[in-house]
C-alpha positions as CSV (number, residue, x, y, z in Angstrom):
1,X,43.3,5.3,9.3
2,X,42.3,8.5,7.3
3,X,40.5,6.3,4.5
4,X,38.6,4.4,7.3
5,X,37.5,7.7,8.9
6,X,36.4,9.0,5.4
7,X,34.4,5.8,4.8
8,X,32.6,6.4,8.1
9,X,31.8,10.0,7.2
10,X,30.4,8.8,3.8
11,X,28.2,6.2,5.5
12,X,26.9,8.6,8.0
13,X,26.0,11.0,5.1
14,X,24.5,8.2,3.3
15,X,22.4,7.1,6.4
16,X,21.2,10.5,7.1
17,X,20.1,11.2,3.4
18,X,18.4,7.8,2.9
19,X,16.8,7.4,6.4
20,X,13.5,8.8,5.8
21,X,12.8,6.9,2.5
22,X,14.1,3.7,4.0
23,X,12.0,4.1,7.2
24,X,8.8,4.5,5.0
25,X,9.9,1.1,3.2
26,X,10.3,-0.5,6.8
27,X,7.0,0.8,8.0
28,X,5.2,-0.7,4.9
29,X,7.1,-3.9,5.4
30,X,6.4,-4.1,9.3
31,X,3.3,-2.1,9.8
32,X,4.5,0.1,12.9
33,X,7.0,2.7,13.4
34,X,9.0,0.9,16.3
35,X,9.5,-2.2,14.4
36,X,10.4,-0.3,11.1
37,X,13.0,1.7,13.1
38,X,14.5,-1.5,14.5
39,X,14.3,-3.2,11.0
40,X,16.1,-0.2,9.5
41,X,18.8,0.0,12.3
42,X,19.6,-3.6,11.8
43,X,19.8,-3.2,8.1
44,X,22.1,-0.1,8.4
45,X,24.2,-1.9,10.9
46,X,24.7,-4.8,8.4
47,X,25.4,-2.1,5.7
48,X,28.1,-0.4,7.7
49,X,29.9,-3.6,8.5
50,X,30.2,-4.1,4.8
51,X,30.5,-0.4,3.9
52,X,34.2,-0.7,2.8
53,X,33.1,-3.3,0.2
54,X,30.3,-1.1,-1.2
55,X,31.6,0.1,-4.5
56,X,28.7,2.2,-5.7
57,X,27.3,4.5,-3.0
58,X,24.0,5.0,-5.5
59,X,23.5,1.3,-5.1
60,X,23.7,1.3,-1.5
61,X,19.8,2.1,-1.0
62,X,19.2,-1.0,-2.8
63,X,21.6,-2.9,-0.5
64,X,19.8,-1.7,2.7
65,X,16.3,-2.4,1.4
66,X,17.4,-6.0,0.6
67,X,18.9,-6.1,3.9
68,X,15.8,-5.1,5.4
69,X,13.8,-7.7,3.5
70,X,16.3,-10.4,4.7
71,X,16.3,-9.3,8.1
72,X,12.5,-9.3,8.4
73,X,12.3,-12.6,7.0
74,X,15.0,-13.9,9.3
75,X,13.3,-12.2,12.3
76,X,9.8,-13.7,11.5
77,X,11.3,-17.1,11.4
78,X,12.7,-16.7,15.1
79,X,10.3,-14.2,16.6
80,X,10.4,-14.5,20.4
81,X,8.4,-11.4,21.5
82,X,5.0,-11.6,22.5
83,X,3.0,-9.2,20.1
84,X,-0.6,-8.5,19.9
85,X,-2.0,-7.5,16.6
86,X,-4.4,-4.7,16.9
87,X,-7.5,-3.7,14.5
88,X,-6.5,-0.1,14.4
89,X,-3.1,1.4,13.9
90,X,-2.3,4.0,16.6
91,X,-1.6,7.5,15.5
92,X,2.2,7.9,14.5
93,X,4.2,10.9,14.9
94,X,4.7,12.4,11.3
95,X,7.6,14.6,10.2
96,X,5.5,16.1,7.4
97,X,2.0,17.5,7.4
98,X,0.0,15.4,5.0
99,X,-3.7,16.3,4.4
100,X,-6.5,14.2,6.2
101,X,-7.2,12.2,3.0
102,X,-3.4,11.4,2.8
103,X,-3.3,10.0,6.3
104,X,-6.5,8.1,5.9
105,X,-5.2,6.5,2.7
106,X,-1.8,5.7,4.3
107,X,-3.3,4.2,7.5
108,X,-5.8,2.1,5.2
109,X,-2.7,0.9,3.2
110,X,-0.7,0.0,6.2
111,X,-3.8,-1.8,7.5
112,X,-4.3,-3.7,4.3
113,X,-0.8,-4.8,4.0
114,X,-0.7,-6.1,7.4
115,X,-3.4,-8.4,6.4
116,X,-1.6,-10.4,3.9
117,X,1.2,-12.8,4.3
118,X,4.7,-11.3,4.9
119,X,6.4,-12.5,1.7
120,X,3.3,-11.3,-0.4
121,X,3.6,-8.0,1.5
122,X,7.4,-7.7,0.5
123,X,6.8,-8.6,-3.0
124,X,4.1,-5.9,-3.4
125,X,6.1,-3.3,-1.5
126,X,9.2,-3.8,-3.5
127,X,7.4,-4.0,-7.0
128,X,4.9,-1.2,-6.4
129,X,6.1,1.1,-3.9
130,X,9.8,1.1,-4.7
131,X,9.0,0.4,-8.4
132,X,11.5,-2.4,-8.5
133,X,11.8,-4.7,-11.5
134,X,10.6,-8.3,-11.1
135,X,14.3,-9.3,-11.5
136,X,15.3,-6.7,-8.8
137,X,12.7,-7.9,-6.4
138,X,13.7,-11.3,-7.0
139,X,17.3,-10.9,-6.1
140,X,16.3,-8.8,-3.1
141,X,13.9,-11.6,-1.8
142,X,16.3,-14.3,-2.9
143,X,13.5,-16.0,-5.0
144,X,12.9,-16.7,-8.7
145,X,11.3,-14.1,-10.9
146,X,8.2,-16.4,-11.4
147,X,7.9,-16.7,-7.5
148,X,7.9,-12.9,-7.3
149,X,5.2,-12.6,-9.9
150,X,3.0,-15.2,-8.1
151,X,3.6,-13.4,-4.7
152,X,2.9,-10.0,-6.1
153,X,-0.3,-11.2,-8.0
154,X,-1.7,-13.0,-5.0
155,X,-0.8,-10.0,-2.8
156,X,-2.6,-7.5,-5.0
157,X,-5.5,-9.9,-5.4
158,X,-5.8,-10.1,-1.6
159,X,-5.5,-6.3,-1.4
160,X,-8.3,-5.8,-4.0
161,X,-10.5,-8.2,-2.1
162,X,-10.1,-6.4,1.1
163,X,-10.9,-3.0,-0.8
164,X,-14.1,-4.8,-2.2
165,X,-15.1,-6.4,1.2
166,X,-13.6,-4.6,4.0
167,X,-13.5,-6.8,7.3
168,X,-12.2,-6.5,10.8
169,X,-9.7,-9.4,10.4
170,X,-6.7,-9.1,12.3
171,X,-3.5,-8.6,10.5
172,X,-1.8,-11.9,8.9
173,X,0.5,-13.6,11.4
174,X,2.7,-16.2,9.7
175,X,3.3,-18.0,13.1
176,X,-0.5,-19.2,13.0
177,X,-0.3,-20.5,9.5
178,X,3.0,-22.3,9.6
179,X,4.6,-19.6,7.8
180,X,3.5,-20.2,4.2
181,X,2.7,-17.6,2.0
């Protein structure tokens, strides 16, 4: 009993320390704070249920990130909510005070990421925001290394095209394209 309580305390400490970083990853993956929080909570719940099996607490962040990517892919396959994409991301409450240029860049990045397919977005976020290796991203996405390379390259090419020719296209919705990416 005492070991289980200590494990719960360790998990709580881990969740508190990792929450902000993981929430940012969730935001990059989903494009809005509410979905990012839902995604992170789902991933943290899955991690908590397996917490006794986690041997390396330092690797737990990677485990949660992988759970977030997996949960997002699963949720997109069985999405039931009626969501309406918006052209402009509403203002979000911030815990820090970034400068105006930082906010503009962040909002532009989120909007651009939302215009590319979900799997490309996940590959770009894992490789370039989190700095994961191709092998690490492949493991997190449950794909081959060449597939991650291809998704990342196509995602970056789409982002560059958006930067060169800004448009008012709505965010990418995999439901309307048959989920291919």
